Phi, psi and omega in degrees: 000128180275129178237150181271130179301146181281131187263329188263014171228124174277149172256129179231130179251121178280124180226042184260357184290140181286333179067036185299329181285350178262352193297332182295335180275346184229043184257146175277184186294341179268000176088007180265147178296131183275329187218162175280167177302319183301335186263000178295150185283139175220097188073228186272000184215175175289160183292326178291322175296325177297314180292322177303317181300321179294315180294325181292337175290343191249320189238145178294317181245129180229137174233151173248126182261112183205143174266008176254161178275107180248137175254109183268149176291320180274105186284353176279350181260127182264147174259123181238153182255163178302131172276329182233126184253341183055220185270345178192170176281149174192169175299322180294323175298319177298317178298315178301312180297323178299315179295318181298320184285331185285141173267000182262158177289345180227147174220131177266119187249129178231185183233144182290345183261021176239080189285350184254011174293118184276152176302329180297325177290318179299320178292322179297314178301313181295325180291336183271359179295131182226232177264010180275165182274333189214128174254117192222138178287142170249099186247121181052044175073011179239132174289134184250105184290347176220129353281153177202162180255118184254132176266167182295341178296344179278340193300306184293326180291318176296317181299317178300317181296316180295323180292342175272359179083014180259114184255009181284116186301316187294341188287341178268352184301319180298344184264358178234165179271134185249142165250112185270133173253114188276168175300323179297318178296318180292323177303323186293340178249014171087023176281123182256167183301333181287348184299330185261012175294126173241154190254105177242341184231166176302319183296318179292326176296315179297321179297318180294321178296322179293318176299316178298320180296318181290326180286323184231070184294000000 
């Protein structure tokens, strides 16, 4: 089925994680990490290129947020760096910068280490944007901050929290209005439990490769 990319929501992929827990699997002979997490291979391409392809199916404009030099296969996708770092890097800093960088009232933010997020979920999240500040999946009774659709109403609240030195993503949720996307809603568009798998460890990387091999033998 051919679908038209969404124009009034930007897609931003966070690719700022150092991936330190993966470095042992991608180390050179001197013991130094050879590549960033975003650049690890996933099938025929890097993991960030794999996630970019999913986002490009969904949104007209897609950006990758990273402070590292990444060479993407899709040259229509730009790599941008954090404008505001606060006291340290964190997922919440990435979310704030993604909202800040977008010229749209909504931005769908995902992570480069979640290779099984389907385009159908991204479209579902974007379709649920209303007058609320944040459209967020509730998966197995846990709110999932990535991927989610953040409105501009989140920006000032997140900035205030970061200036207080609090980088915990969930802590600003009570201060904004939420549109919850339930497991039942996600099931209806074919979102499976593996969709929220993220790769932080060697074991999770091997698990993801095996899932990919079984899906595309």
